[in-house]
C-alpha positions in Angstrom: -10.4 13.3 3.7 -7.6 15.7 4.7 -6.6 16.2 1.1 -10.0 17.2 0.1 -10.6 19.4 3.1 -7.3 21.2 2.3 -8.2 21.9 -1.3 -12.0 21.9 -1.0 -12.2 25.5 -2.4 -10.1 24.6 -5.2 -12.1 21.6 -6.2 -15.3 23.6 -5.9 -13.9 26.5 -8.1 -12.7 24.2 -10.9 -16.0 22.3 -10.9 -18.1 25.4 -11.2 -15.9 27.0 -13.6 -16.6 24.2 -15.9 -20.3 24.2 -15.4 -20.2 28.1 -16.3 -17.8 28.1 -19.3 -17.8 24.6 -20.7 -21.1 25.3 -22.6 -19.9 28.4 -24.2 -16.4 27.0 -25.2 -18.3 24.4 -27.0 -20.2 27.1 -29.1 -19.0 27.7 -32.7 -16.4 30.6 -32.9 -18.6 32.7 -35.3 -21.2 33.0 -32.3 -18.6 35.0 -29.9 -18.7 38.1 -32.2 -22.4 38.4 -32.3 -24.4 40.7 -30.1 -26.6 37.8 -29.0 -23.7 36.2 -27.4 -23.5 38.4 -24.4 -27.3 37.9 -23.7 -26.9 34.1 -24.0 -24.0 34.2 -21.7 -26.0 36.3 -19.2 -28.9 33.9 -19.1 -26.5 30.9 -18.6 -25.0 32.9 -15.6 -28.3 33.4 -14.1 -29.4 29.8 -14.4 -26.3 28.5 -13.1 -26.3 30.8 -10.2 -29.8 29.5 -9.3 -28.3 25.9 -9.7 -25.5 26.7 -7.4 -27.7 28.2 -4.7 -29.7 24.9 -4.9 -26.5 22.9 -4.7 -25.2 24.4 -1.5 -28.5 24.6 0.1 -28.8 21.1 -0.3 -25.3 20.3 0.6 -25.0 22.3 3.6 -28.7 22.4 5.1 -31.0 19.8 3.7 -28.9 16.7 3.7 -27.5 17.3 7.3 -30.8 18.4 8.8 -33.3 16.1 7.1 -31.9 13.4 5.1 -29.1 12.3 7.4 -31.7 12.4 10.4 -34.0 10.3 8.5 -36.5 12.8 7.6 -37.0 12.1 4.1 -40.6 13.5 3.7 -39.6 17.0 4.6 -36.3 16.5 2.4 -38.5 15.6 -0.5 -40.8 18.6 -0.1 -37.9 21.0 -0.2 -36.3 19.3 -3.2 -39.6 19.6 -5.1 -40.0 23.1 -4.1 -36.5 24.1 -5.2 -37.1 22.4 -8.3 -40.4 24.5 -9.2 -38.5 27.7 -8.1 -35.4 26.8 -10.3 -37.7 25.8 -13.2 -39.7 29.1 -13.0 -36.4 31.2 -13.0 -35.2 29.2 -15.9 -38.3 29.6 -17.9 -38.2 33.5 -17.1 -34.8 33.9 -18.3 -34.9 31.5 -21.1 -38.3 32.9 -22.7 -39.0 36.4 -21.6 -35.4 37.8 -21.6 -34.3 36.2 -24.9 -37.4 36.7 -26.7 -37.4 40.4 -25.5 -34.4 40.9 -27.3 -35.3 39.0 -30.1 -32.6 36.4 -29.5 -31.4 34.4 -32.8 -28.8 31.7 -33.0 -28.4 32.4 -36.7 -29.8 28.9 -37.7 -32.7 28.3 -40.0 -36.0 28.3 -38.2 -38.4 25.4 -38.5 -41.6 26.3 -40.6 -44.7 26.4 -38.5 -47.0 23.3 -38.6 -49.5 25.0 -40.6 -47.0 25.4 -43.6 -46.1 21.7 -43.5 -48.8 20.7 -45.9 -47.1 23.3 -48.4 -43.7 21.9 -48.2 -41.9 21.6 -51.7 -41.4 17.8 -51.3 -44.6 16.1 -49.9 -43.2 12.8 -49.6 -40.5 14.2 -47.2 -41.2 12.8 -43.7 -42.4 15.2 -41.1 -39.8 16.1 -38.4 -40.0 14.5 -35.2 -42.1 16.2 -32.4 -40.5 16.9 -29.0 -41.8 15.1 -25.9 -41.9 18.3 -24.1 -43.4 21.6 -25.4 -39.9 23.4 -24.0 -37.0 21.5 -24.8 -35.0 23.6 -22.7 -36.9 23.0 -19.6 -35.8 19.4 -20.0 -32.3 20.5 -19.7 -33.1 22.7 -16.6 -34.8 19.3 -15.1 -31.7 17.2 -15.7 -29.0 19.7 -14.5 -31.3 20.5 -11.3 -31.7 16.8 -10.4 -28.1 15.9 -11.3 -26.9 18.8 -8.9 -29.2 17.4 -6.1 -28.0 13.9 -6.5 -24.2 15.0 -6.7 -24.5 17.3 -3.7 -26.3 14.7 -1.7 -23.5 12.1 -2.5 -20.9 14.5 -1.7 -22.7 15.5 1.8 -23.1 11.7 2.7 -19.5 10.9 1.7 -18.1 13.8 3.9 -20.4 12.6 6.7 -19.0 9.0 6.3 -15.2 10.1 6.4 -15.9 12.3 9.3 -17.4 9.3 11.2 -14.5 7.2 10.2 -12.0 9.9 11.5 -13.9 10.0 14.7 -13.9 6.4 15.1 -10.2 6.3 14.3 -9.5 8.9 16.9 -11.5 7.2 19.5 -9.4 4.0 18.7 -6.3 6.0 19.1 -7.3 7.5 22.5 -8.2 4.1 23.7 -5.0 2.6 22.5 -3.0 5.6 24.2 -4.9 5.0 27.4 -4.1 1.2 27.3 -0.5 1.8 26.7 -0.3 4.2 29.8 -1.8 1.6 31.9 0.6 -0.9 30.6 3.6 1.5 31.3 2.2 1.9 34.7 2.3 -1.7 35.2 6.0 -1.8 34.4 7.1 1.0 36.7 5.9 -0.3 40.2 6.9 -3.8 39.3 10.4 -2.7 38.5 10.7 -0.2 41.3 9.9 -3.1 43.9 12.4 -5.3 42.5 15.2 -2.7 42.5 14.3 -1.6 46.0 14.6 -5.1 47.2 17.9 -5.4 45.7 19.3 -2.1 47.1 17.9 -3.3 50.6 19.9 -6.7 50.1 23.0 -4.8 49.3 22.7 -2.4 52.3 22.0 -5.4 54.7 25.3 -6.9 53.3 26.9 -3.4 53.8 28.2 -3.6 50.3 30.3 -1.0 48.9 28.0 -1.2 45.8 25.1 0.3 47.7 25.8 4.0 46.8 26.5 2.8 43.1 23.2 1.2 43.1 21.3 4.1 44.4 22.8 6.3 41.6 21.9 3.7 39.1 18.4 3.6 40.4 18.1 7.3 40.1 19.2 7.2 36.5 16.6 4.6 35.7 13.9 6.5 37.3 14.9 9.5 35.5 14.6 7.6 32.1 11.2 6.2 33.2 9.8 9.4 34.3 10.9 11.6 31.4 12.1 9.8 28.5 9.5 6.8 28.3 6.6 9.5 27.9 7.6 9.8 24.2 6.1 7.2 21.6 9.6 6.5 20.5 13.1 6.8 21.9 16.3 6.2 20.3 17.2 2.7 20.6 20.8 3.5 21.9 19.2 5.1 25.0 17.0 2.1 25.5 20.0 -0.1 25.5 21.6 2.2 28.2 18.7 1.8 30.4 18.7 -2.0 30.0 22.5 -1.9 30.6 22.1 0.1 33.9 19.4 -2.1 35.0 21.4 -5.3 34.2 24.5 -3.9 36.1 22.2 -3.1 39.1 21.0 -6.7 39.2 24.7 -8.2 38.7 25.7 -6.3 42.0 23.6 -8.9 44.1 24.3 -12.2 42.4 26.9 -14.5 43.7 30.0 -16.0 41.7 28.0 -19.0 40.7 25.5 -16.8 38.9 26.5 -14.6 35.8 24.7 -12.3 33.5 25.8 -11.2 30.1 24.3 -8.4 27.8 25.6 -8.2 24.2 24.3 -6.2 21.4 25.3 -5.3 17.8 24.3 -3.6 14.7 23.4 -0.1 13.5 21.8 0.7 16.8 22.0 4.6 16.4 19.8 4.5 13.3 16.7 3.2 14.9 14.0 4.2 17.5 12.0 1.9 19.7 8.9 2.0 21.9 10.3 2.5 25.4 10.3 0.0 28.3 9.3 -2.6 25.9 11.8 -5.3 26.8 12.4 -4.5 30.5 9.6 -7.2 31.6 11.6 -10.0 29.8 14.8 -8.9 31.5 13.1 -8.9 34.8 11.7 -12.3 34.1 15.1 -13.7 33.3 16.7 -12.5 36.6 13.7 -13.5 38.7 13.4 -17.0 37.3 16.9 -17.8 36.1 19.0 -17.5 39.2 19.7 -20.3 41.7 21.4 -19.8 45.2 23.2 -23.2 45.0 23.5 -24.3 41.3 25.5 -22.3 38.5 23.3 -20.3 36.2 23.8 -17.9 33.4 21.5 -15.3 32.0 22.2 -14.2 28.4 20.6 -11.2 27.1 21.1 -10.4 23.4 19.9 -7.7 20.9 21.2 -7.3 17.4 19.8 -5.2 14.4 20.2 -6.6 11.0 18.9 -4.3 8.2 15.5 -3.2 9.7 14.9 -6.3 11.8 15.6 -6.2 15.5 15.8 -9.4 17.4 15.8 -9.4 21.3 16.6 -12.6 23.0 16.8 -13.8 26.6 18.0 -17.2 27.7 17.9 -18.5 31.2 17.7 -21.8 33.0 14.4 -23.0 34.4 14.5 -23.7 38.1 11.4 -25.3 39.1 11.4 -23.8 42.6 11.5 -20.3 40.9 9.4 -20.8 37.8 5.6 -21.6 37.6 3.7 -22.6 34.5 1.5 -19.6 34.9 4.3 -17.5 34.7 4.6 -18.2 30.9 1.5 -16.1 30.6 2.1 -13.7 33.7 2.0 -9.8 33.8 5.4 -9.5 32.2 4.8 -11.5 29.2 1.4 -10.4 28.7 2.5 -6.7 28.9 4.9 -7.4 26.3 2.4 -9.2 24.0 -0.1 -6.3 24.4 2.4 -3.5 23.6 3.8 -5.6 20.6 0.3 -6.0 19.2 -0.6 -2.1 19.7 2.8 -0.6 18.5 3.8 -3.3 15.9 0.7 -4.8 14.4 1.7 -7.5 11.7 5.3 -6.7 12.2 6.6 -8.5 15.1 6.8 -12.2 16.3 7.3 -13.5 20.0 8.4 -17.1 20.5 8.9 -18.9 23.7 10.9 -22.2 23.7 11.9 -24.7 26.5 14.8 -27.1 25.8 17.0 -27.0 28.8 17.0 -23.2 28.6 13.9 -21.1 29.0 14.1 -18.7 25.9 12.1 -15.9 24.8 12.8 -14.1 21.4 11.2 -11.1 19.9 11.7 -10.2 16.3 10.2 -6.6 15.3 10.4 -5.0 11.8 11.5 -1.7 12.4 
């Protein structure tokens, strides 16, 4: 549709140039130097101009106002009226103007029917009679209805494409609104968790409290400004995750450890912002224990154009509930993956002593 709209004028000019000049180019070369040629070409131009007027009136007025609004009776009346007018103009120019100038193509004339009995070879079959008294009127009829059919089809096709573009735009706006809501779900959840961590550090009068506040400000700056983009550099997203993980590690005890590793051509790719943070939050929320040893492993690696993100943590029954497998965090990730990477992602959840969430994305 965009290509047709961009070059619509070119297509129309080429089409009408063929209508005007192709019949002339198909005539014998000897006809171009004859005085009848200019009169013939003049008649062709006037007939084609009438055809062009009918074409665009139907394309821009009749089809949008009547045919598309299911007012076929009025549309039919206008089409018949235009046919009568076009036929009348064609008859005037083809018969009156050419006969006035005694137009002759130089071809031998057919003898009148009164002389057919005196033909030199009586056994010769008579020439076939035309179905219409004016054969050129048949040509006018065919060209008129062909232009009406073509212009109607073109108008309906353009309307269908416009409706399709409108539906696509509505769907994109709906998706954008849904994504905005999903991002808003991430921000308060993350902020509350981080503030709780800083409160815990402040209660212990930890020296890391000031550093935690600085990291929180960096995270908020990223969430407020960078995450507004549809895509962000993967390296920036990793810095964001790194700051969050470091902030979480400030409050865990010696029996709890967390590790974040990544590898591959990170700088060559972009990613949807804030996509993995719900999975990291869940790993810290459900993978730590106040007494038992625990280890959280977060990995991201890129191989060719495939990104794999993986979180591994123990499943402590007092922290983890069955409904958390389909809680806000995972549902958020699933919806955003479906919206941003349709048919290009896979999310798997496994439990075998460890609770493992793995996301594969074709970048």
